[in-house]
Structure formats: structure tokens, C-alpha cells
C-alpha positions as CSV (number, residue, x, y, z in Angstrom):
1,M,-18.7,-16.0,27.2
2,P,-16.2,-13.9,29.3
3,N,-13.5,-15.1,26.8
4,A,-15.5,-13.8,23.8
5,K,-13.9,-11.1,21.6
6,F,-16.1,-8.2,20.9
7,Q,-14.4,-6.9,17.7
8,G,-15.0,-8.0,14.2
9,T,-13.0,-7.0,11.1
10,D,-12.9,-3.3,12.3
11,G,-13.9,-2.6,15.9
12,V,-17.3,-3.3,17.4
13,R,-20.5,-2.9,15.5
14,G,-24.1,-3.7,16.3
15,L,-27.7,-2.6,16.4
16,A,-27.9,0.8,18.3
17,A,-30.5,0.4,21.0
18,D,-31.6,1.7,24.3
19,E,-31.1,-0.3,27.5
20,D,-34.8,-1.4,27.5
21,H,-34.6,-3.0,24.1
22,P,-36.2,-6.5,24.3
23,Q,-32.8,-8.2,23.6
24,A,-30.9,-6.0,26.1
25,A,-33.4,-5.4,29.0
26,G,-32.2,-7.2,32.1
27,V,-29.1,-8.6,30.4
28,D,-25.5,-7.7,31.0
29,P,-24.8,-5.2,28.1
30,R,-21.7,-7.2,27.2
31,A,-23.7,-10.3,26.8
32,A,-26.4,-8.5,24.9
33,F,-23.8,-7.4,22.4
34,V,-22.1,-10.8,22.1
35,E,-25.2,-12.8,21.9
36,N,-27.7,-10.5,20.2
37,G,-25.5,-7.9,18.5
38,V,-27.2,-5.0,20.5
39,L,-25.1,-2.0,21.1
40,T,-26.3,0.0,24.1
41,P,-25.0,3.2,25.7
42,R,-23.9,1.4,28.7
43,F,-21.9,-1.1,26.7
44,V,-20.3,1.7,24.6
45,E,-19.3,3.6,27.7
46,H,-17.9,0.5,29.4
47,Y,-15.9,-0.4,26.2
48,V,-14.7,3.1,25.5
49,F,-13.6,3.5,29.2
50,E,-11.4,0.5,29.0
51,A,-10.2,1.5,25.5
52,G,-9.3,4.9,26.7
53,A,-7.4,3.6,29.7
54,W,-5.6,1.0,27.5
55,L,-4.6,3.7,25.0
56,L,-3.2,5.9,27.8
57,E,-1.3,3.0,29.4
58,R,0.3,2.0,26.1
59,A,1.2,5.5,25.0
60,S,4.9,6.2,24.7
61,E,6.4,9.1,26.7
62,N,8.0,10.2,23.4
63,L,4.6,11.2,22.0
64,I,3.9,14.9,21.8
65,S,0.6,14.5,23.8
66,P,0.6,11.1,25.5
67,T,-2.5,11.9,27.5
68,A,-4.6,13.1,24.6
69,V,-7.3,11.0,22.9
70,V,-9.0,12.2,19.7
71,L,-12.8,11.6,19.5
72,A,-14.9,11.9,16.3
73,W,-18.2,10.5,15.1
74,D,-20.4,10.2,12.1
75,P,-23.9,11.7,12.3
76,R,-26.0,8.6,12.7
77,D,-26.3,9.0,16.5
78,V,-29.1,11.5,16.2
79,G,-30.1,11.4,19.9
80,G,-26.6,11.7,21.1
81,E,-26.8,8.9,23.7
82,L,-23.9,6.9,22.3
83,T,-21.8,10.0,21.7
84,A,-22.3,11.0,25.3
85,A,-21.3,7.5,26.3
86,C,-18.0,7.9,24.5
87,V,-17.3,11.2,26.0
88,N,-18.1,9.9,29.5
89,G,-16.0,6.8,29.1
90,L,-12.9,8.8,27.9
91,L,-13.3,11.4,30.7
92,R,-13.6,8.7,33.3
93,A,-10.5,7.1,31.9
94,G,-8.6,10.3,32.5
95,A,-8.0,11.3,28.9
96,H,-7.3,14.8,27.6
97,L,-10.2,14.7,25.1
98,L,-9.8,16.4,21.7
99,S,-13.3,16.4,20.4
100,L,-13.7,16.8,16.6
101,G,-17.5,16.3,16.6
102,V,-18.9,15.0,13.3
103,M,-15.7,14.5,11.4
104,P,-14.5,11.8,8.9
105,A,-12.2,9.0,10.1
106,P,-9.4,10.1,7.8
107,V,-9.4,13.5,9.3
108,A,-9.2,12.0,12.8
109,A,-6.3,9.7,11.6
110,A,-4.3,12.6,10.2
111,Y,-5.0,14.8,13.2
112,L,-4.0,12.1,15.7
113,A,-0.6,11.7,13.9
114,G,-0.3,15.5,13.9
115,V,-0.9,16.1,17.6
116,G,0.9,13.0,18.7
117,G,-1.9,11.7,20.9
118,A,-2.3,8.4,22.6
119,G,-5.0,7.2,20.1
120,A,-8.4,8.0,18.6
121,V,-11.9,6.7,19.2
122,I,-14.4,7.0,16.3
123,L,-18.1,6.3,16.9
124,T,-19.3,4.9,13.6
125,A,-20.5,1.8,11.9
126,S,-18.9,2.9,8.6
127,H,-20.8,1.6,5.6
128,N,-23.3,-0.4,7.7
129,P,-27.0,0.6,7.8
130,A,-28.1,3.7,9.7
131,D,-29.7,1.8,12.6
132,Q,-26.3,0.3,13.5
133,N,-23.4,2.0,15.2
134,G,-20.0,1.0,16.5
135,V,-16.6,2.0,17.8
136,K,-13.3,2.1,15.8
137,I,-9.9,2.7,17.5
138,L,-6.8,4.1,16.0
139,L,-3.4,3.6,17.7
140,S,-0.5,6.0,18.0
141,P,1.9,6.9,16.6
142,D,0.9,5.8,13.0
143,S,-2.9,5.8,13.3
144,T,-3.0,2.1,12.7
145,K,-5.8,-0.2,13.8
146,P,-5.6,-2.9,16.5
147,L,-4.6,-6.4,15.4
148,P,-6.4,-9.5,16.7
149,D,-4.1,-10.0,19.7
150,E,-4.7,-6.3,20.7
151,D,-8.5,-6.7,20.2
152,A,-8.4,-9.7,22.4
153,A,-6.5,-7.9,25.1
154,L,-9.0,-5.0,25.1
155,S,-11.9,-7.4,25.2
156,A,-10.4,-9.2,28.2
157,R,-10.1,-5.8,30.0
158,V,-13.8,-5.2,29.4
159,W,-14.8,-8.6,30.6
160,A,-12.5,-8.3,33.7
161,S,-14.1,-5.0,34.9
162,E,-17.6,-4.5,36.1
163,W,-20.0,-1.7,35.1
164,S,-20.4,-0.7,38.8
165,A,-16.7,0.1,38.9
166,V,-16.8,2.1,35.7
167,E,-19.9,4.0,36.9
168,Q,-18.2,5.0,40.2
169,T,-15.0,6.2,38.5
170,P,-15.0,10.0,38.7
171,E,-14.3,12.0,35.5
172,S,-10.7,13.0,36.0
173,G,-10.1,13.9,32.3
174,H,-11.1,17.1,30.5
175,G,-12.0,18.0,27.0
176,V,-11.6,20.7,24.4
177,E,-13.3,21.2,21.0
178,A,-10.8,20.8,18.2
179,A,-12.9,20.5,15.1
180,A,-11.7,23.7,13.4
181,E,-8.1,22.9,14.1
182,A,-8.4,19.4,12.8
183,R,-10.2,20.4,9.7
184,A,-7.6,23.1,8.8
185,F,-4.8,20.6,9.5
186,Y,-6.3,18.0,7.2
187,V,-7.0,20.4,4.4
188,D,-3.4,21.6,4.5
189,Y,-2.2,18.0,4.6
190,V,-4.3,16.5,1.8
191,T,-3.9,19.4,-0.7
192,R,-0.1,19.4,-0.7
193,L,2.5,17.3,-2.5
194,P,3.3,14.4,-2.2
195,N,-0.1,13.7,-0.7
196,C,-2.1,15.0,-3.6
197,W,-0.9,14.4,-7.1
198,L,-3.0,17.1,-8.8
199,R,-1.3,20.0,-10.4
200,E,-2.6,23.6,-10.5
201,G,-5.3,23.8,-13.1
202,D,-5.9,20.1,-13.5
203,L,-9.5,20.3,-12.6
204,A,-10.3,23.7,-14.2
205,R,-12.7,22.2,-16.7
206,W,-14.2,19.5,-14.5
207,S,-17.7,19.3,-13.2
208,L,-17.6,17.6,-9.8
209,V,-20.3,16.0,-7.6
210,V,-19.7,14.9,-4.0
211,D,-22.0,12.3,-2.4
212,P,-21.0,12.0,1.3
213,A,-23.8,9.5,2.1
214,A,-25.3,12.0,4.5
215,G,-22.3,11.3,6.6
216,A,-19.2,12.9,8.1
217,W,-17.7,14.3,4.9
218,S,-20.7,16.6,4.5
219,G,-19.4,20.1,3.9
220,V,-15.8,19.0,4.3
221,A,-15.1,17.1,1.1
222,A,-16.7,19.7,-1.2
223,G,-14.6,22.4,0.6
224,V,-11.4,20.5,-0.2
225,L,-12.4,20.1,-3.8
226,E,-13.1,23.8,-4.1
227,E,-9.4,24.4,-3.4
228,F,-8.6,23.0,-6.9
229,H,-10.9,25.5,-8.6
230,P,-13.0,23.1,-10.8
231,L,-15.7,24.4,-13.1
232,S,-18.3,23.4,-10.4
233,V,-18.7,21.4,-7.3
234,R,-22.1,20.2,-6.2
235,E,-22.7,18.4,-2.9
236,V,-25.8,16.1,-2.7
237,N,-27.0,13.6,-0.1
238,A,-25.4,15.7,2.6
239,L,-25.9,15.8,6.4
240,G,-29.5,16.5,7.2
241,E,-30.9,15.2,3.9
242,G,-31.6,11.7,5.1
243,R,-30.1,8.8,7.0
244,V,-26.5,7.8,6.5
245,N,-25.6,5.4,3.7
246,E,-29.1,5.8,2.2
247,N,-30.2,7.5,-1.0
248,G,-26.7,7.2,-2.4
249,G,-23.2,6.5,-1.1
250,V,-20.8,3.7,-1.8
251,V,-22.8,0.7,-0.7
252,A,-25.4,1.0,-3.4
253,L,-22.7,0.9,-6.0
254,E,-21.0,-2.3,-4.9
255,G,-20.9,-4.9,-7.7
256,R,-21.8,-2.3,-10.4
257,R,-19.4,-1.6,-13.3
258,I,-21.6,0.8,-15.2
259,V,-24.9,2.8,-14.6
260,E,-26.7,3.2,-17.9
261,G,-28.9,6.2,-18.6
262,A,-31.8,3.9,-18.9
263,D,-31.4,2.6,-15.3
264,A,-34.0,5.1,-14.2
265,G,-35.0,3.3,-11.0
266,F,-31.5,3.1,-9.6
267,I,-30.6,6.7,-10.7
268,D,-33.7,8.1,-9.0
269,G,-32.7,6.5,-5.8
270,H,-29.0,7.4,-5.9
271,A,-28.4,11.1,-5.4
272,G,-24.8,11.0,-6.5
273,A,-25.5,9.2,-9.7
274,R,-28.5,11.4,-10.5
275,A,-26.5,14.6,-10.0
276,L,-23.7,13.4,-12.1
277,F,-26.0,12.6,-15.0
278,E,-27.4,16.1,-14.7
279,A,-23.9,17.6,-14.7
280,G,-22.6,15.4,-17.5
281,R,-25.6,15.8,-19.8
282,A,-25.5,19.6,-19.4
283,R,-22.0,19.6,-21.0
284,R,-22.3,16.5,-23.1
285,E,-21.0,17.9,-26.4
286,E,-18.1,19.7,-24.7
287,L,-17.2,16.4,-22.9
288,K,-17.3,14.5,-26.2
289,R,-14.6,16.9,-27.5
290,G,-12.4,16.3,-24.5
291,D,-13.2,19.6,-22.8
292,G,-12.9,18.5,-19.2
293,L,-14.6,15.7,-17.3
294,A,-17.7,15.1,-15.2
295,A,-16.9,13.0,-12.1
296,A,-18.3,12.2,-8.7
297,C,-16.7,11.4,-5.4
298,V,-19.0,8.9,-3.6
299,L,-18.2,8.1,0.0
300,D,-19.5,6.2,3.0
301,A,-20.7,7.5,6.4
302,D,-17.3,7.8,8.1
303,G,-15.4,8.5,4.9
304,D,-12.7,5.9,4.7
305,R,-14.2,4.3,1.6
306,G,-14.8,5.9,-1.7
307,Y,-15.7,5.2,-5.3
308,T,-15.2,7.4,-8.3
309,L,-17.9,7.8,-10.9
310,V,-17.1,9.2,-14.4
311,Y,-19.8,10.3,-16.9
312,N,-19.2,8.9,-20.4
313,P,-20.8,11.3,-22.9
314,H,-20.5,8.9,-25.8
315,Q,-22.6,6.3,-24.0
316,D,-24.7,8.5,-21.7
317,A,-23.5,6.2,-18.8
318,L,-21.5,6.3,-15.6
319,H,-18.4,4.2,-15.2
320,V,-18.0,2.9,-11.6
321,L,-14.4,2.8,-10.4
322,D,-14.1,0.7,-7.3
323,G,-11.0,0.2,-5.0
324,D,-9.3,-2.2,-7.4
325,D,-9.8,0.2,-10.3
326,A,-8.4,3.1,-8.3
327,L,-5.3,1.2,-7.4
328,V,-4.5,0.2,-10.9
329,L,-5.1,3.7,-12.3
330,Q,-3.0,5.2,-9.6
331,A,-0.1,2.7,-10.1
332,R,0.0,3.4,-13.8
333,F,0.0,7.2,-13.1
334,L,3.0,6.8,-10.8
335,K,4.8,4.7,-13.3
336,R,4.2,7.4,-16.0
337,E,5.5,10.0,-13.7
338,E,8.5,7.8,-12.8
339,E,7.5,7.9,-9.1
340,L,7.5,4.2,-8.4
341,P,10.4,3.3,-6.1
342,H,12.7,0.4,-6.8
343,G,11.3,-2.6,-5.1
344,G,7.9,-1.0,-4.5
345,V,5.1,-3.1,-3.1
346,A,1.3,-3.0,-3.5
347,A,-0.7,-4.7,-0.7
348,I,-4.2,-5.9,-1.6
349,T,-6.6,-8.2,0.3
350,I,-7.3,-11.7,-0.9
351,E,-10.7,-10.5,-2.1
352,S,-9.3,-8.2,-4.8
353,D,-9.8,-9.1,-8.4
354,S,-7.1,-11.3,-9.9
355,G,-6.9,-9.0,-12.8
356,A,-6.0,-6.1,-10.5
357,A,-3.2,-8.1,-9.0
358,A,-1.8,-8.9,-12.5
359,A,-2.2,-5.2,-13.6
360,L,-0.3,-4.0,-10.5
361,N,2.4,-6.5,-11.2
362,E,2.7,-5.4,-14.8
363,A,3.0,-1.7,-13.6
364,G,6.1,-2.7,-11.8
365,L,4.9,-3.4,-8.2
366,R,5.4,-6.5,-6.3
367,V,2.0,-7.6,-5.0
368,V,1.5,-9.0,-1.5
369,F,-1.8,-10.4,-0.3
370,T,-3.3,-9.7,3.1
371,P,-6.4,-11.0,5.0
372,V,-9.7,-9.1,4.5
373,G,-9.8,-5.7,6.3
374,D,-7.9,-2.5,5.8
375,K,-6.2,-3.0,9.2
376,W,-4.0,-5.5,7.4
377,I,-3.1,-3.1,4.7
378,L,-2.2,-0.5,7.3
379,N,-0.1,-3.1,9.1
380,E,1.7,-4.0,5.8
381,A,2.4,-0.3,5.3
382,R,3.9,-0.1,8.7
383,R,6.1,-3.1,8.1
384,L,7.2,-2.2,4.6
385,G,8.0,1.5,5.3
386,D,9.3,3.3,2.2
387,R,8.7,0.2,0.0
388,F,4.9,0.5,0.5
389,V,3.4,2.3,-2.5
390,L,-0.3,1.5,-2.6
391,G,-2.8,-0.7,-0.9
392,G,-6.5,-1.3,-0.7
393,E,-9.6,-3.4,-1.1
394,E,-12.1,-3.7,-3.9
395,S,-14.7,-2.3,-1.5
396,G,-13.1,1.2,-1.8
397,H,-10.5,1.3,1.1
398,T,-7.7,2.8,-0.9
399,I,-4.4,3.7,0.8
400,A,-1.5,5.7,-0.5
401,P,1.1,6.8,2.1
402,G,1.2,10.5,2.9
403,L,3.6,12.9,4.6
404,L,2.6,15.3,7.3
405,V,4.4,17.7,9.6
406,N,3.3,17.2,13.2
407,A,2.8,19.8,15.9
408,V,6.6,20.1,16.7
409,G,7.7,20.3,13.1
410,E,8.7,16.7,12.5
411,G,7.9,15.0,9.2
412,R,5.9,11.8,9.6
413,R,4.6,9.2,7.1
414,I,1.0,8.2,7.5
415,A,-1.1,5.6,5.8
416,A,-4.9,5.7,6.3
417,G,-7.9,4.7,4.3
418,D,-9.2,7.9,2.9
419,G,-12.0,8.1,0.3
420,L,-11.4,11.7,-0.5
421,K,-7.7,11.4,-0.9
422,S,-8.2,8.4,-3.2
423,F,-10.6,10.5,-5.3
424,L,-8.0,13.3,-5.7
425,N,-5.3,10.9,-6.8
426,T,-7.6,8.9,-9.0
427,S,-8.5,12.2,-10.6
428,A,-4.8,12.9,-11.3
429,A,-4.6,9.5,-12.9
430,L,-7.7,10.2,-15.1
431,R,-6.4,13.6,-16.1
432,S,-3.1,12.0,-17.3
433,L,-5.1,9.3,-19.1
434,F,-7.1,11.8,-21.0
435,E,-3.9,13.8,-21.9
436,D,-2.4,10.7,-23.5
437,A,-5.4,9.5,-25.6
438,E,-8.3,10.6,-27.7
439,P,-11.5,11.2,-25.6
440,E,-13.4,8.1,-26.8
441,E,-10.3,5.9,-26.4
442,A,-9.7,7.3,-22.9
443,Y,-13.4,6.7,-21.8
444,A,-13.0,3.1,-23.0
445,A,-10.0,2.7,-20.8
446,V,-11.9,4.2,-17.9
447,G,-14.7,1.6,-18.4
448,E,-12.2,-1.2,-18.2
449,P,-8.9,-0.2,-16.5
450,F,-7.8,-3.8,-16.5
451,P,-9.2,-7.2,-17.8
452,R,-11.4,-8.3,-14.9
453,G,-11.1,-11.9,-13.8
454,F,-13.7,-14.5,-12.7
455,K,-14.8,-14.3,-9.1
456,R,-17.1,-16.6,-7.2
457,S,-17.7,-17.7,-3.6
458,Y,-19.2,-20.8,-2.2
459,Y,-20.4,-21.1,1.4
460,A,-21.2,-23.9,3.8
461,Y,-23.4,-22.7,6.7
462,H,-23.9,-24.1,10.2
463,V,-20.4,-25.6,10.4
464,E,-18.1,-26.2,13.4
465,R,-15.5,-23.5,12.6
466,N,-13.0,-24.9,15.0
467,R,-12.6,-28.0,12.8
468,F,-10.9,-25.7,10.2
469,A,-7.5,-24.8,11.6
470,P,-3.9,-25.8,10.7
471,G,-3.1,-29.3,11.8
472,V,-6.7,-30.3,12.4
473,E,-8.0,-33.3,10.4
474,A,-10.5,-31.4,8.3
475,W,-7.9,-28.8,7.4
476,E,-5.4,-31.4,6.2
477,A,-8.1,-33.3,4.2
478,I,-9.4,-30.1,2.6
479,G,-5.9,-29.0,1.7
480,A,-5.0,-32.4,0.2
481,K,-8.1,-32.4,-1.9
482,L,-7.5,-28.9,-3.1
483,M,-3.9,-29.4,-4.1
484,E,-4.7,-32.8,-5.7
485,Y,-7.3,-31.2,-8.0
486,A,-5.2,-28.0,-8.7
487,K,-2.2,-30.0,-9.8
488,S,-4.3,-31.9,-12.2
489,A,-6.6,-29.2,-13.5
490,F,-4.1,-26.4,-13.8
491,S,-1.2,-28.4,-15.2
492,G,0.6,-26.4,-17.9
493,V,-1.5,-23.3,-17.1
494,A,-0.4,-22.3,-13.6
495,T,1.7,-23.5,-10.7
496,P,-0.3,-24.1,-7.5
497,R,1.4,-23.2,-4.2
498,F,0.1,-23.0,-0.7
499,A,1.0,-19.4,0.4
500,P,0.0,-19.0,4.1
501,L,-0.9,-15.5,5.0
502,E,1.6,-14.2,7.5
503,D,-1.2,-12.2,9.3
504,D,-3.8,-14.9,9.3
505,A,-2.8,-18.5,9.5
506,G,-6.4,-19.6,9.6
507,V,-6.8,-18.9,5.9
508,M,-5.9,-21.7,3.5
509,Y,-4.6,-19.8,0.5
510,L,-3.7,-21.6,-2.7
511,A,-1.9,-19.3,-5.1
512,L,-2.0,-20.0,-8.8
513,E,1.1,-18.4,-10.3
514,D,2.9,-18.0,-13.6
515,E,6.5,-19.3,-14.2
516,A,8.0,-16.2,-12.7
517,G,5.8,-16.4,-9.5
518,G,3.5,-13.6,-10.7
519,P,-0.2,-13.8,-9.5
520,L,-2.7,-15.3,-11.8
521,G,-5.4,-16.5,-9.5
522,A,-6.2,-18.2,-6.2
523,V,-8.5,-20.5,-4.4
524,Y,-8.8,-19.9,-0.7
525,V,-10.8,-21.1,2.3
526,R,-11.7,-19.1,5.4
527,N,-14.0,-19.1,8.3
528,S,-16.4,-16.2,8.8
529,G,-15.3,-14.1,11.7
530,T,-18.8,-13.8,13.2
531,E,-21.1,-16.6,11.7
532,S,-21.0,-20.4,11.7
533,R,-20.0,-20.3,8.0
534,T,-16.9,-21.4,6.0
535,G,-16.4,-20.0,2.5
536,V,-14.5,-21.1,-0.6
537,V,-13.4,-18.2,-2.8
538,M,-12.2,-18.6,-6.4
539,R,-10.3,-15.9,-8.3
540,G,-8.7,-16.1,-11.7
541,P,-8.9,-15.3,-15.5
542,G,-12.3,-15.6,-17.0
543,A,-11.2,-18.6,-19.1
544,W,-10.6,-20.5,-15.9
545,E,-14.2,-20.3,-14.7
546,E,-15.0,-24.0,-15.2
547,M,-11.8,-25.2,-13.6
548,L,-12.1,-22.8,-10.6
549,C,-15.7,-23.7,-10.0
550,A,-14.8,-27.4,-10.1
551,A,-12.1,-26.8,-7.5
552,G,-14.5,-24.9,-5.3
553,D,-17.1,-27.7,-5.6
554,E,-14.5,-30.3,-4.5
555,V,-13.5,-28.2,-1.5
556,L,-17.1,-27.4,-0.6
557,R,-18.0,-31.1,-0.5
558,E,-15.1,-31.8,1.9
559,I,-16.3,-29.0,4.1
560,L,-19.9,-30.3,4.2
561,R,-18.6,-33.8,4.8
562,R,-16.2,-32.9,7.6
563,M,-17.3,-29.7,9.2
564,K,-21.1,-29.6,9.3
565,D,-22.6,-29.2,12.8
566,E,-25.5,-31.6,12.2
567,D,-27.0,-30.8,15.7
568,A,-27.2,-27.1,15.0
569,P,-30.9,-25.9,14.6
570,G,-30.0,-24.3,11.3
571,A,-28.5,-27.5,10.0
572,R,-31.5,-29.5,11.0
573,A,-33.7,-26.9,9.3
574,E,-31.6,-27.2,6.1
575,T,-32.1,-31.0,6.1
576,C,-35.8,-30.6,6.6
577,L,-36.1,-28.3,3.7
578,L,-33.9,-30.4,1.4
579,E,-35.8,-33.5,2.1
580,A,-39.1,-31.7,1.3
581,L,-37.6,-30.4,-2.0
582,R,-36.4,-33.8,-2.9
583,E,-40.0,-34.8,-3.1
584,R,-41.4,-31.7,-4.8
585,E,-40.5,-28.1,-5.9
586,M,-41.9,-25.2,-3.8
587,D,-42.2,-21.5,-4.0
588,A,-40.6,-19.3,-1.3
589,Q,-43.8,-18.9,0.6
590,A,-44.4,-22.7,0.8
591,A,-40.8,-23.3,1.8
592,D,-41.0,-20.8,4.6
593,A,-44.3,-22.3,5.8
594,H,-42.8,-25.7,5.8
595,L,-40.0,-24.6,8.1
596,D,-42.0,-22.3,10.4
597,S,-42.4,-23.6,13.9
598,D,-43.8,-21.6,16.8
599,A,-41.7,-23.1,19.6
600,G,-38.8,-24.3,17.5
601,T,-39.2,-27.8,18.9
602,R,-38.6,-29.4,15.4
603,F,-35.1,-28.1,15.3
604,G,-34.1,-27.7,18.9
605,A,-34.4,-23.9,18.9
606,P,-36.3,-21.2,16.9
607,I,-35.1,-20.5,13.4
608,Q,-35.8,-17.9,10.8
609,A,-37.3,-19.7,7.9
610,A,-36.5,-17.0,5.3
611,G,-32.9,-16.9,6.5
612,I,-32.5,-20.7,6.1
613,R,-34.1,-20.5,2.6
614,K,-31.6,-17.9,1.5
615,E,-28.6,-19.8,3.0
616,V,-29.4,-23.1,1.2
617,V,-29.7,-21.1,-2.1
618,R,-26.5,-19.2,-1.5
619,G,-24.8,-22.4,-0.4
620,G,-25.6,-24.1,-3.7
621,L,-27.8,-26.8,-2.1
622,V,-31.0,-25.3,-3.6
623,R,-31.7,-23.6,-6.9
624,E,-34.2,-20.7,-7.2
625,E,-35.6,-19.9,-10.7
626,A,-38.6,-17.7,-11.3
627,G,-39.4,-17.9,-7.6
628,I,-39.5,-21.7,-7.6
629,L,-37.1,-23.7,-5.3
630,S,-35.6,-27.1,-6.3
631,I,-32.9,-29.2,-4.9
632,T,-29.5,-29.2,-6.8
633,P,-27.2,-32.1,-7.4
634,L,-25.0,-30.8,-4.6
635,G,-28.1,-30.8,-2.3
636,A,-29.0,-34.3,-3.3
637,W,-25.4,-35.5,-2.7
638,Y,-25.4,-33.8,0.7
639,L,-28.6,-35.7,1.8
640,E,-27.2,-39.0,0.4
641,Q,-23.8,-38.7,2.2
642,K,-25.6,-38.0,5.5
643,R,-26.9,-41.6,5.4
């Protein structure tokens, strides 16, 4: 365990709990976090103490303020225990603490670059549920995020030190409140060219809604939008109106392309959607004539993710623009404005829609793929320099480089996930779109910015993840099977090529390309970062659905054959349920009852019956229709090959 890395895709996140929580009481807080996902004040202070010391040690003497560390948080820590832990940890580390209070992560990123500090600590669990919390770290000088080797080094520091030593370290640092300065700095930064593409008067006839998910953008985002003098700005679901990421926000919109006026249940439960319908319907006839737009900026708790909603008066519906949509619209806008640099690059993660990659390529950008997580987009921006134009994820992390002037008057480029900045630039792209087309035609283009491709993921649970690594037998067998199938199935349609990700060699990425090497689709295999799970992801044009699913099925069978941890309690429970379903169908209640075991002796350890049931369905071993479970051909094959 002392070798375990604490961080996931973006920092540490877990269930926020007191020291006396049943899964933390009497346990080393580090172990409670690693084993049970419980985030206690003591763990946070220990982690932040080492993070602060690490940031100060690595800070260059050329920084403006090499002893300064920026601290911000989203408002989910109602009692303030974890916030106090962060403050204590940084002061014990000897930091000159610049406290921003409740402030969005993009503001902290810009302010860090502006003051030239050693780094930033942000207390947030981002889009995760309100009962969770976490710690993100930003590195100087470019406000990038730690990469895996850096995460591992920080984790090693935390394991190497003991709480008693942290607790006995006196507070040698000092702190100042810098919220007003940071906010003013950010507003100046985000409303200026080239960071904001809106022209004066562009939003004059727009009705705007801001849904900050009861998070850190509350009061800030609406104030920025007022700078552009729209017809109206209405903030809903703000700080104090509920728990973060509930009753609205980005998370509830994931996977939705459109919200119909008849979706009363969803609309009633989503403050941003409800308010936009009200604003749009009040001006419906004007909007039909092209007299302005009604749009909403929908964010998450710490503000680095954002979606755009646009009210369509012809359909009485909301179009949901995710991160992929925003990137494509922004790229086309830059092309129209002749602002795309020669050799410009768009960096997107391997989870982005294949249609988005093709559209970005058609707009004139070379597309590079990164592992999942905006840290990899930021790393690509750092590496590419002036050639980096846009980057992001379908989830709403959208990154366009900005230019700021720091505290000593030097110009600096910065790339940061920023939900509000993305909304501003998506609005510029929408304004341009409506200038070039009739209203009904423009709304149709908003509803489908690009032809979306087919996407599906298959999962194998309770596997030994260490069997899937370059050079290992299972890796080689899976790769051989995937390439063999791809060469046969996609012959004359696409050229298959293994394209290892430079930043993550542990992803097996098979690119499917056109004759010029342009992206058409992909099949890739990757381990989960935190669960005993390996996934197969298929992306490509809709017409390829059958071929892609067949490829995924071939790979999934190899994973089940070669990587399953048959001794794992979850795997034993899966087999138990599959054997029962081979004899008869069951409803969910009967399936759970079949698996329930008081002491867990049937499987070697306690299991969660409902969790196992959901996994076998999601893994394709079991089918659920009208509440009835039955074994699938894949499930029957799995049982047979186990013999």
C-alpha cells in the first residue's frame, strides 16, 4: 500500500467524511482513502502539506512570486473542515498563501500565471456529487496539471512522511485574501482579444441564462456576461440555492442532444433548462425572425467544464452543445475569420466523437489524440506552443489558448479548461453562424454541428489489469486478434494502424484512417485507472456499427479469456449469477437475493449484489428487458470456456 498512488485522472477525490466515519475510524487516513475512498480532514492536510512543500521546492527562482501558492475552493465544504485543512497544510509548508475563497478553477489558473506563484491548490471534486470532495493542483509557470510521474512523486512524499511530523510542524507561512484582485484580473483577461472573440454589440439582442451548478461561478459568470450588454442575464441554481451539481449543471445534460418542450420531468428538475425555456418562449416570435438568440451557459461546481444550450423557437426545444460541438463550431469560426495558423493542431481525447475529429480535420486542423483527462490536453498545449489552436473533451473541458499580461508586464500564453471562456467563444461562433444563414437553417446547423458517429463501449470487470501491458502475453494476443479482424472487416473502407499514445503507452489504440491518414474511427482498449475493469471502446461512422461491434466483441472475448481474475469475489459472484440465469430468467430482486450472503463466505468476501447485477448487464454477459434478466450468448460462451 505505501506504493499506492493517491491521484486519479485529476487529483484526489473521495467521500468527504469526518475522522470518526466507520471506514476511517482507527485507520491511517492514507489507507482509509486508498482502500475505502474516504477523504478526511487529516488526509487532506497531510496531502496538501506535502503538495505545498513540493510546489515550493520545484518553483523556479525566475518566478515573480516563488513562495506564493494560490488556494481556491468550490462551496461544497459547508462546514469548512477541509478548507481549514488546506489552509493549515499550506501554512505549515511555509507558503505565502493567496486565498481566493470560493472561486472557479479557471480564475485560479489565470491568477496563478498572472502573479507568477509556485502553484495552486484547489479544493473541489469538480463535477462529482456534492458529498465528495478532492484536491486539484496546478503547476507553475503555465498552470498545467501534474502528469503521472509527478503524481507518483507526490504520493511517495505523502507515504514517506508521518502525520505526527506534519502536526508538529509550526505554521511558518502567512496568508492574504486575494479574491477581489483575482476576480478583477480574470475579468480583464477573459473579456479582451484575443481571449474573447466577441465584438462589441454581438450579444445585444441575446437573452442569457447562467447555471453555475450552485458552485464557484455563482455571481462571477453572470457579472462577466453583463460586460457584453446582452438583452438580459439571469442566474439560476446559484450558491445557496442547493447542493453543488444538483438541480441543474453540466452532469445532468451528459448524453443529451436535445431537450424537448415535452420533457417536463427533466425540465422541472434542471434550473438552467427551465429558465432558458422561459426566456426563449417569452421571445419566441422575435427569435423565429432571427432577432437575437436565447442561450444558456451551464457549468459544473469548479467551473472548468461547460455546455451551451440554445433555444430553438421553431421546435420549442433546447439544443445541447457539448465539448465536441463547441470545438467544431469554434474551429469553423476561426477558419471563417482566417485566424487558423498554418500547421495548426487540435488536441482531443480518445473519447471524442469520430465525427468531431473528421470535422476538425476538414476545418484545416491536424488532429492529435490524447489519453482521457484534460491534463493531457494541457500538456499537448505546452508541447505544441503556437501550433496549438484548440483542445478538449466531449465532457465539456474546452481549451483555447489565451494571452495575459502578468504582474511585471510580461505577456504569457495560458491554456486552461474554462467553461465560461468556452461559452463566450461558442457564442461568437453562433453569432457568425446566424449572420451567414437564415434562422431556420442556422438552428438546424446548431442542432447538428457535425455528423455524429457511432460510439459504444464494452467492459470486462474483475480482471487482473497488470496482464494488459505492452509486451505481456495478453496484450500481444489481444492486439493480434484486433488487427486480424480489422484488416479483414475494414478492407477497402479504412486502413487500420496501431497508433500508440505518446502520453499513455498502456492504451492499445487502433486508428482507422482514410488514404491521406485522416481520422475516420478507432478501436481502443484501456484499463480503468481505479477499478479492476478493462474497456473496449469503438468509434466510427454510423454505417460501421456492425463492424465496430464485431471488433469489440472479438476483443472482449480475448480479455475475458486471458485477463479475468477468477478468484476475485466479484468474478465468483458473476459466475454464480450466470449459472443461475442459464437455468431460468429472474427479475432484479430475485437476482440480488440469489447473490446476497451475510458473511460473504460464498465468494470469499462480501459483495454488493446490485453492483454485480449492473456489471454483468453493462459487460454484456446478461440482458435486461422489462426488468427481467437473462443470459446472453456472450455470457453462455463465458461459462462454457471456463470449463
